[in-house]
DRENDO-1510 file (C-alpha; in Angstrom, 1 decimal, always signed):
<recs>
REC; n; res; u; v; w
REC; 1; UNK; -16.2; +21.6; +19.0 .
REC; 2; UNK; -15.9; +17.9; +19.9 .
REC; 3; UNK; -13.4; +16.1; +18.0 .
REC; 4; UNK; -14.8; +13.0; +16.2 .
REC; 5; UNK; -13.2; +9.6; +16.4 .
REC; 6; UNK; -13.5; +8.0; +13.0 .
REC; 7; UNK; -13.0; +4.4; +14.2 .
REC; 8; UNK; -14.4; +2.2; +16.8 .
REC; 9; UNK; -12.8; +2.2; +20.2 .
REC; 10; UNK; -11.4; -1.2; +21.1 .
REC; 11; UNK; -12.8; -2.9; +24.4 .
REC; 12; UNK; -10.5; -2.4; +27.4 .
REC; 13; UNK; -8.3; -5.4; +27.8 .
REC; 14; UNK; -6.0; -6.7; +30.7 .
REC; 15; UNK; -2.3; -7.1; +29.9 .
REC; 16; UNK; -3.1; -10.9; +31.0 .
REC; 17; UNK; -5.5; -11.1; +28.0 .
REC; 18; UNK; -3.4; -9.3; +25.7 .
REC; 19; UNK; -0.3; -11.5; +26.4 .
REC; 20; UNK; -2.6; -14.6; +25.8 .
REC; 21; UNK; -4.0; -13.2; +22.5 .
REC; 22; UNK; -0.6; -12.3; +21.2 .
REC; 23; UNK; +1.2; -15.2; +22.6 .
REC; 24; UNK; +3.7; -12.8; +24.3 .
REC; 25; UNK; +5.4; -13.3; +27.6 .
REC; 26; UNK; +4.4; -10.8; +30.2 .
REC; 27; UNK; +7.6; -10.5; +32.2 .
REC; 28; UNK; +5.9; -9.3; +35.4 .
REC; 29; UNK; +2.8; -11.3; +35.8 .
REC; 30; UNK; +1.7; -9.0; +38.8 .
REC; 31; UNK; +0.9; -6.6; +36.4 .
REC; 32; UNK; -1.5; -8.9; +34.5 .
REC; 33; UNK; -4.5; -7.0; +35.8 .
REC; 34; UNK; -3.6; -3.6; +34.3 .
REC; 35; UNK; -6.0; -2.4; +31.9 .
REC; 36; UNK; -5.2; -1.2; +28.1 .
REC; 37; UNK; -7.6; +0.8; +26.2 .
REC; 38; UNK; -5.8; +1.5; +23.0 .
REC; 39; UNK; -2.8; +1.4; +21.0 .
REC; 40; UNK; -0.3; +4.6; +20.4 .
REC; 41; UNK; +3.3; +5.3; +19.4 .
REC; 42; UNK; +5.9; +5.6; +22.0 .
REC; 43; UNK; +6.0; +9.4; +22.1 .
REC; 44; UNK; +2.1; +9.7; +22.3 .
REC; 45; UNK; +1.3; +6.7; +24.6 .
REC; 46; UNK; -0.1; +7.1; +28.0 .
REC; 47; UNK; -0.5; +4.7; +31.1 .
REC; 48; UNK; -3.5; +2.9; +29.4 .
REC; 49; UNK; -1.9; +2.4; +26.0 .
REC; 50; UNK; +0.1; -0.5; +24.5 .
REC; 51; UNK; +3.1; +0.4; +22.2 .
REC; 52; UNK; +6.0; -1.3; +20.7 .
REC; 53; UNK; +9.8; -1.0; +20.4 .
REC; 54; UNK; +12.1; -2.5; +17.7 .
REC; 55; UNK; +14.5; +0.1; +16.4 .
REC; 56; UNK; +17.4; +1.8; +18.4 .
REC; 57; UNK; +16.8; +4.9; +16.4 .
REC; 58; UNK; +13.8; +5.5; +18.8 .
REC; 59; UNK; +15.7; +4.7; +22.1 .
REC; 60; UNK; +15.1; +8.2; +23.4 .
REC; 61; UNK; +11.5; +7.9; +22.9 .
REC; 62; UNK; +11.4; +4.6; +24.7 .
REC; 63; UNK; +13.3; +6.0; +27.6 .
REC; 64; UNK; +10.7; +8.9; +27.8 .
REC; 65; UNK; +7.6; +7.0; +27.0 .
REC; 66; UNK; +4.5; +7.1; +29.4 .
REC; 67; UNK; +3.1; +3.9; +28.0 .
REC; 68; UNK; +1.4; +1.3; +30.3 .
REC; 69; UNK; +3.1; -1.6; +28.3 .
REC; 70; UNK; +5.5; -2.3; +25.6 .
REC; 71; UNK; +5.9; -5.1; +23.1 .
REC; 72; UNK; +9.6; -5.7; +22.8 .
REC; 73; UNK; +12.3; -8.2; +21.7 .
REC; 74; UNK; +14.4; -9.8; +24.5 .
REC; 75; UNK; +17.6; -8.1; +23.3 .
REC; 76; UNK; +16.0; -4.7; +23.9 .
REC; 77; UNK; +14.1; -5.6; +26.9 .
REC; 78; UNK; +16.6; -3.8; +29.5 .
REC; 79; UNK; +16.0; -0.5; +27.9 .
REC; 80; UNK; +12.3; -0.4; +28.9 .
REC; 81; UNK; +11.7; +2.0; +31.8 .
REC; 82; UNK; +10.6; +0.4; +35.0 .
REC; 83; UNK; +7.1; +1.8; +35.0 .
REC; 84; UNK; +6.3; +0.2; +31.6 .
REC; 85; UNK; +5.1; -3.4; +31.6 .
REC; 86; UNK; +7.0; -5.7; +29.3 .
REC; 87; UNK; +5.5; -8.1; +26.8 .
REC; 88; UNK; +8.4; -10.1; +25.4 .
REC; 89; UNK; +7.8; -11.2; +21.8 .
REC; 90; UNK; +10.1; -12.2; +18.8 .
REC; 91; UNK; +8.7; -9.7; +16.5 .
REC; 92; UNK; +7.3; -6.6; +18.2 .
REC; 93; UNK; +6.3; -4.7; +15.3 .
REC; 94; UNK; +4.6; -7.7; +13.5 .
REC; 95; UNK; +2.7; -8.5; +16.8 .
REC; 96; UNK; +1.7; -4.9; +17.2 .
REC; 97; UNK; +0.3; -4.9; +13.7 .
REC; 98; UNK; -1.6; -8.4; +14.1 .
REC; 99; UNK; -3.2; -6.9; +17.3 .
REC; 100; UNK; -4.1; -3.7; +15.6 .
REC; 101; UNK; -5.7; -5.8; +12.9 .
REC; 102; UNK; -7.8; -7.6; +15.5 .
REC; 103; UNK; -9.1; -4.6; +17.3 .
REC; 104; UNK; -9.2; -2.1; +14.4 .
REC; 105; UNK; -10.8; -4.3; +11.9 .
REC; 106; UNK; -13.1; -1.4; +10.7 .
REC; 107; UNK; -9.9; +0.4; +9.5 .
REC; 108; UNK; -8.7; -2.1; +7.1 .
REC; 109; UNK; -11.3; -1.6; +4.5 .
REC; 110; UNK; -13.2; +1.3; +3.6 .
REC; 111; UNK; -16.9; +1.3; +3.4 .
REC; 112; UNK; -19.6; +3.5; +2.0 .
REC; 113; UNK; -18.5; +7.3; +2.2 .
REC; 114; UNK; -22.1; +8.0; +3.0 .
REC; 115; UNK; -22.7; +5.0; +5.6 .
REC; 116; UNK; -25.4; +3.5; +3.5 .
REC; 117; UNK; -26.1; +0.2; +1.9 .
REC; 118; UNK; -27.8; -0.8; -1.2 .
REC; 119; UNK; -28.2; +1.4; -4.3 .
REC; 120; UNK; -28.6; +5.1; -3.5 .
REC; 121; UNK; -31.4; +7.0; -5.3 .
REC; 122; UNK; -29.3; +9.1; -7.0 .
REC; 123; UNK; -27.1; +6.6; -8.4 .
REC; 124; UNK; -27.4; +5.8; -12.0 .
REC; 125; UNK; -27.5; +1.9; -12.8 .
REC; 126; UNK; -28.1; +0.7; -16.4 .
REC; 127; UNK; -30.8; -1.9; -16.7 .
REC; 128; UNK; -28.3; -4.2; -18.4 .
REC; 129; UNK; -26.0; -4.1; -15.4 .
REC; 130; UNK; -25.9; -7.2; -13.3 .
REC; 131; UNK; -25.3; -6.6; -9.4 .
REC; 132; UNK; -25.3; -9.5; -7.1 .
REC; 133; UNK; -27.0; -9.2; -3.7 .
REC; 134; UNK; -25.3; -7.0; -1.2 .
REC; 135; UNK; -23.7; -4.5; -3.6 .
REC; 136; UNK; -23.7; -0.8; -2.5 .
REC; 137; UNK; -23.6; +1.9; -4.8 .
REC; 138; UNK; -23.2; +5.4; -3.3 .
REC; 139; UNK; -24.8; +8.6; -4.5 .
REC; 140; UNK; -24.2; +9.9; -8.0 .
REC; 141; UNK; -22.2; +6.9; -9.0 .
REC; 142; UNK; -22.8; +5.6; -12.5 .
REC; 143; UNK; -22.9; +1.9; -13.6 .
REC; 144; UNK; -22.9; +1.4; -17.3 .
REC; 145; UNK; -24.5; -1.5; -19.4 .
REC; 146; UNK; -23.3; -5.0; -19.1 .
REC; 147; UNK; -21.2; -4.3; -16.0 .
REC; 148; UNK; -21.0; -7.3; -13.5 .
REC; 149; UNK; -20.4; -6.5; -9.8 .
REC; 150; UNK; -19.9; -9.1; -7.1 .
REC; 151; UNK; -21.6; -9.2; -3.7 .
REC; 152; UNK; -20.1; -7.2; -0.8 .
REC; 153; UNK; -18.5; -4.8; -3.2 .
REC; 154; UNK; -19.0; -0.9; -2.6 .
REC; 155; UNK; -18.9; +1.7; -5.5 .
REC; 156; UNK; -18.1; +5.0; -4.1 .
REC; 157; UNK; -19.9; +8.3; -4.7 .
REC; 158; UNK; -19.4; +9.9; -8.1 .
REC; 159; UNK; -17.5; +6.8; -9.5 .
REC; 160; UNK; -18.0; +5.8; -13.2 .
REC; 161; UNK; -18.0; +2.0; -14.0 .
REC; 162; UNK; -17.8; +1.7; -17.8 .
REC; 163; UNK; -19.7; -0.5; -20.2 .
REC; 164; UNK; -18.7; -4.3; -19.7 .
REC; 165; UNK; -16.5; -3.8; -16.8 .
REC; 166; UNK; -16.3; -6.8; -14.3 .
REC; 167; UNK; -15.6; -6.4; -10.6 .
REC; 168; UNK; -15.5; -9.2; -8.3 .
REC; 169; UNK; -16.8; -9.8; -4.7 .
REC; 170; UNK; -15.8; -7.7; -1.6 .
REC; 171; UNK; -14.1; -5.0; -3.6 .
REC; 172; UNK; -14.2; -1.2; -2.8 .
REC; 173; UNK; -14.1; +1.4; -5.6 .
REC; 174; UNK; -13.5; +4.7; -4.0 .
REC; 175; UNK; -15.3; +8.1; -4.7 .
REC; 176; UNK; -14.7; +9.7; -8.1 .
REC; 177; UNK; -12.8; +6.8; -9.6 .
REC; 178; UNK; -13.4; +6.0; -13.3 .
REC; 179; UNK; -13.1; +2.2; -14.4 .
REC; 180; UNK; -13.2; +1.3; -18.1 .
REC; 181; UNK; -12.0; -1.8; -20.1 .
REC; 182; UNK; -11.0; -3.3; -16.9 .
REC; 183; UNK; -11.6; -6.8; -15.2 .
REC; 184; UNK; -11.1; -6.8; -11.4 .
REC; 185; UNK; -10.8; -9.9; -9.2 .
REC; 186; UNK; -12.0; -10.4; -5.5 .
REC; 187; UNK; -11.0; -8.3; -2.6 .
REC; 188; UNK; -9.5; -5.4; -4.5 .
REC; 189; UNK; -9.3; -2.0; -2.8 .
REC; 190; UNK; -9.1; +1.0; -5.2 .
REC; 191; UNK; -8.8; +4.2; -3.2 .
REC; 192; UNK; -10.5; +7.6; -4.3 .
REC; 193; UNK; -9.6; +9.3; -7.5 .
REC; 194; UNK; -8.1; +6.4; -9.3 .
REC; 195; UNK; -8.6; +6.0; -13.1 .
REC; 196; UNK; -8.2; +2.7; -14.8 .
REC; 197; UNK; -8.4; +1.7; -18.3 .
REC; 198; UNK; -7.8; +5.0; -20.2 .
REC; 199; UNK; -5.9; +5.2; -23.4 .
REC; 200; UNK; -2.3; +4.2; -23.3 .
REC; 201; UNK; +0.2; +6.9; -24.4 .
REC; 202; UNK; +1.0; +5.6; -28.0 .
REC; 203; UNK; +1.8; +7.8; -31.1 .
REC; 204; UNK; +3.8; +7.3; -34.2 .
REC; 205; UNK; +5.5; +10.4; -35.7 .
REC; 206; UNK; +4.4; +10.8; -39.3 .
REC; 207; UNK; +6.4; +13.7; -40.3 .
REC; 208; UNK; +3.8; +16.4; -40.0 .
REC; 209; UNK; +2.4; +15.4; -36.8 .
REC; 210; UNK; +1.6; +12.5; -34.3 .
REC; 211; UNK; -0.6; +9.6; -35.2 .
REC; 212; UNK; -2.5; +7.8; -32.4 .
REC; 213; UNK; -2.1; +4.2; -32.1 .
REC; 214; UNK; -5.5; +2.4; -31.1 .
REC; 215; UNK; -5.1; +1.0; -27.8 .
REC; 216; UNK; -7.4; -2.2; -27.8 .
REC; 217; UNK; -6.2; -4.0; -24.7 .
REC; 218; UNK; -7.7; -4.1; -21.2 .
REC; 219; UNK; -6.5; -3.8; -17.5 .
REC; 220; UNK; -6.5; -7.0; -15.5 .
REC; 221; UNK; -6.5; -6.6; -11.7 .
REC; 222; UNK; -6.1; -10.0; -9.9 .
REC; 223; UNK; -7.3; -10.8; -6.4 .
REC; 224; UNK; -6.1; -8.9; -3.3 .
REC; 225; UNK; -4.8; -6.0; -5.0 .
REC; 226; UNK; -4.7; -2.6; -3.3 .
REC; 227; UNK; -4.4; +0.7; -5.5 .
REC; 228; UNK; -3.5; +4.0; -3.8 .
REC; 229; UNK; -5.4; +7.2; -4.2 .
REC; 230; UNK; -4.9; +9.2; -7.5 .
REC; 231; UNK; -3.2; +6.2; -9.3 .
REC; 232; UNK; -3.6; +5.8; -13.1 .
REC; 233; UNK; -3.4; +2.5; -14.8 .
REC; 234; UNK; -3.6; +2.6; -18.7 .
REC; 235; UNK; -5.0; -0.1; -20.8 .
REC; 236; UNK; -3.0; -2.3; -23.1 .
REC; 237; UNK; -2.4; -1.4; -26.9 .
REC; 238; UNK; -2.3; -4.9; -28.1 .
REC; 239; UNK; -1.8; -6.9; -24.9 .
REC; 240; UNK; -3.3; -6.3; -21.6 .
REC; 241; UNK; -2.0; -4.4; -18.7 .
REC; 242; UNK; -1.8; -6.7; -15.6 .
REC; 243; UNK; -1.5; -6.2; -12.0 .
REC; 244; UNK; -0.7; -9.4; -10.2 .
REC; 245; UNK; -2.4; -11.0; -7.2 .
REC; 246; UNK; -1.6; -9.3; -3.8 .
REC; 247; UNK; +0.2; -6.4; -5.3 .
REC; 248; UNK; +0.1; -3.1; -3.4 .
REC; 249; UNK; +0.4; +0.2; -5.3 .
REC; 250; UNK; +0.6; +3.6; -3.4 .
REC; 251; UNK; -0.7; +6.8; -4.2 .
REC; 252; UNK; -0.2; +8.9; -7.5 .
REC; 253; UNK; +1.4; +6.1; -9.4 .
REC; 254; UNK; +1.4; +6.0; -13.2 .
REC; 255; UNK; +1.3; +2.6; -14.8 .
REC; 256; UNK; +1.6; +2.7; -18.6 .
REC; 257; UNK; +0.1; +0.4; -21.3 .
REC; 258; UNK; +1.2; -3.2; -21.5 .
REC; 259; UNK; +2.9; -3.1; -18.2 .
REC; 260; UNK; +2.9; -6.5; -16.3 .
REC; 261; UNK; +3.3; -6.4; -12.6 .
REC; 262; UNK; +3.8; -9.7; -10.8 .
REC; 263; UNK; +2.4; -11.1; -7.7 .
REC; 264; UNK; +3.0; -9.6; -4.1 .
REC; 265; UNK; +5.1; -6.5; -5.3 .
REC; 266; UNK; +5.2; -3.3; -3.6 .
REC; 267; UNK; +5.1; +0.1; -5.6 .
REC; 268; UNK; +5.6; +3.3; -3.6 .
REC; 269; UNK; +4.3; +6.6; -4.1 .
REC; 270; UNK; +4.7; +8.8; -7.4 .
REC; 271; UNK; +6.5; +5.9; -9.3 .
REC; 272; UNK; +6.3; +6.2; -13.1 .
REC; 273; UNK; +6.2; +2.8; -15.0 .
REC; 274; UNK; +6.6; +3.3; -18.7 .
REC; 275; UNK; +5.0; +1.1; -21.2 .
REC; 276; UNK; +5.7; -2.5; -22.0 .
REC; 277; UNK; +7.9; -3.3; -19.0 .
REC; 278; UNK; +7.7; -6.3; -16.9 .
REC; 279; UNK; +8.1; -6.3; -13.1 .
REC; 280; UNK; +8.4; -9.8; -11.4 .
REC; 281; UNK; +6.9; -11.3; -8.3 .
REC; 282; UNK; +7.8; -9.8; -4.7 .
REC; 283; UNK; +9.5; -6.7; -6.4 .
REC; 284; UNK; +9.9; -3.4; -4.1 .
REC; 285; UNK; +10.0; +0.0; -5.9 .
REC; 286; UNK; +10.8; +2.9; -3.5 .
REC; 287; UNK; +9.0; +6.4; -3.9 .
REC; 288; UNK; +9.5; +8.3; -7.1 .
REC; 289; UNK; +11.2; +5.4; -9.0 .
REC; 290; UNK; +11.2; +5.8; -12.8 .
REC; 291; UNK; +11.4; +2.8; -15.0 .
REC; 292; UNK; +12.1; +2.9; -18.6 .
REC; 293; UNK; +9.8; +0.9; -21.2 .
REC; 294; UNK; +10.5; -2.5; -22.3 .
REC; 295; UNK; +12.8; -3.5; -19.5 .
REC; 296; UNK; +12.5; -6.3; -17.0 .
REC; 297; UNK; +12.8; -6.3; -13.1 .
REC; 298; UNK; +13.5; -9.7; -11.7 .
REC; 299; UNK; +11.7; -11.5; -9.0 .
REC; 300; UNK; +12.7; -10.0; -5.5 .
REC; 301; UNK; +14.5; -7.1; -6.9 .
REC; 302; UNK; +14.5; -3.8; -4.7 .
REC; 303; UNK; +15.0; -0.4; -6.3 .
REC; 304; UNK; +15.7; +2.7; -4.0 .
REC; 305; UNK; +13.7; +5.8; -3.9 .
REC; 306; UNK; +14.1; +8.3; -6.7 .
REC; 307; UNK; +16.2; +5.8; -8.9 .
REC; 308; UNK; +15.9; +6.2; -12.7 .
REC; 309; UNK; +16.2; +2.7; -14.3 .
REC; 310; UNK; +16.9; +2.3; -18.0 .
REC; 311; UNK; +18.2; -1.4; -17.9 .
REC; 312; UNK; +17.0; -4.8; -16.8 .
REC; 313; UNK; +17.5; -5.6; -13.2 .
REC; 314; UNK; +18.3; -9.1; -12.3 .
REC; 315; UNK; +16.5; -11.3; -9.6 .
REC; 316; UNK; +17.0; -10.4; -6.1 .
REC; 317; UNK; +19.4; -7.4; -6.9 .
REC; 318; UNK; +19.3; -4.1; -5.1 .
REC; 319; UNK; +19.7; -1.0; -7.3 .
REC; 320; UNK; +19.6; +2.8; -6.8 .
REC; 321; UNK; +20.7; +6.1; -8.2 .
REC; 322; UNK; +20.5; +7.9; -11.4 .
REC; 323; UNK; +21.2; +6.2; -13.7 .
REC; 324; UNK; +20.3; +3.2; -11.5 .
REC; 325; UNK; +23.0; +0.6; -10.8 .
REC; 326; UNK; +23.7; -2.0; -8.1 .
REC; 327; UNK; +23.7; -0.2; -4.7 .
REC; 328; UNK; +27.2; -1.2; -3.7 .
REC; 329; UNK; +28.5; +0.4; -6.8 .
REC; 330; UNK; +26.4; +3.5; -6.3 .
REC; 331; UNK; +27.5; +3.9; -2.7 .
REC; 332; UNK; +31.1; +3.6; -3.7 .
REC; 333; UNK; +30.8; +6.2; -6.5 .
REC; 334; UNK; +29.1; +8.5; -4.0 .
REC; 335; UNK; +32.0; +8.0; -1.5 .
REC; 336; UNK; +34.5; +8.6; -4.1 .
REC; 337; UNK; +33.0; +12.0; -5.2 .
REC; 338; UNK; +32.8; +13.1; -1.6 .
REC; 339; UNK; +36.5; +12.1; -1.0 .
REC; 340; UNK; +37.5; +14.3; -4.2 .
REC; 341; UNK; +35.3; +17.1; -2.6 .
REC; 342; UNK; +36.6; +16.8; +0.9 .
REC; 343; UNK; +33.3; +16.0; +2.3 .
REC; 344; UNK; +33.5; +12.3; +2.8 .
REC; 345; UNK; +31.1; +10.7; +5.3 .
REC; 346; UNK; +29.0; +7.7; +5.6 .
REC; 347; UNK; +27.9; +7.3; +2.0 .
REC; 348; UNK; +24.6; +5.4; +2.6 .
REC; 349; UNK; +21.8; +7.6; +1.6 .
REC; 350; UNK; +19.0; +8.5; +4.2 .
REC; 351; UNK; +16.6; +5.7; +4.6 .
REC; 352; UNK; +19.1; +2.9; +3.3 .
REC; 353; UNK; +19.8; +1.6; +6.8 .
REC; 354; UNK; +16.5; -0.5; +7.4 .
REC; 355; UNK; +13.1; +0.1; +8.3 .
REC; 356; UNK; +12.0; +2.8; +11.0 .
REC; 357; UNK; +9.7; +2.6; +13.9 .
REC; 358; UNK; +6.2; +3.0; +12.3 .
</recs>
């Protein structure tokens, strides 16, 4: 059985053309006519692939690569094997990503799962819903009354858009999502299986049982937000749950009621955000971080993976551990315990030394 290629293949390009496009310096101009047909990682690249190198952790892969060309910073240029053409740039990974975005534009935003346009015959669209021209509604999706959806938006198969929901232009709502009590801006990507606007987790113990607190707020999703598959965002109780402009949320994240997340923050997979907490702008949370309710995470703060945070974190701080505290303190405590146990080593947890080769 032939293996399908799910994305368009880029047109062949010479190294001279790629150098001009990326503003890279082709160290050996005589190789300018060499043709590149695609991008690949160091360990999988062949003679017609372009790769990149910017992390010494992958020096062995660089030495063994069969790539035709490599984007590399001047400080690592001497490490590139002689058979690999060198494209010298200031930031190899960023240049590689910029080029990938140009030639694989179709991978940046999912389209219709069924490859269709317009409203599928099996979709259910309430007569009171208002859809601009150019909206795609895939099979078996349900659009409720008084919904408004902007042009260029795709509603995936089996999705349910509840009454009164507003969705802006050029958005993508993945298959099997449910969206209720929510206002969504423009250019928002919501991946499959997300649930937005359901009840927040609010109860009062009344001696003989738990009494449910009405959840009368909304979910507000600002422009350019991306929400990963399987993520859930509860609507607010009295105030709204807000996801700020440009924030990117990974898969399987739980966002509780009344949470406010600022602009351009990064929330990695399986984080749990308890109710009524506030996250500032440009915050980064590693995978499986748990945040207590009613706390405040300052602008620019970073929290290491699997941390449990019960206290406010000041702006631009770096915290980690259970219970979370400043990373320098956390590292010192780990090292002290290892010394007591006679197993002292580099105390920095795996992944704390910087980004890896993607």
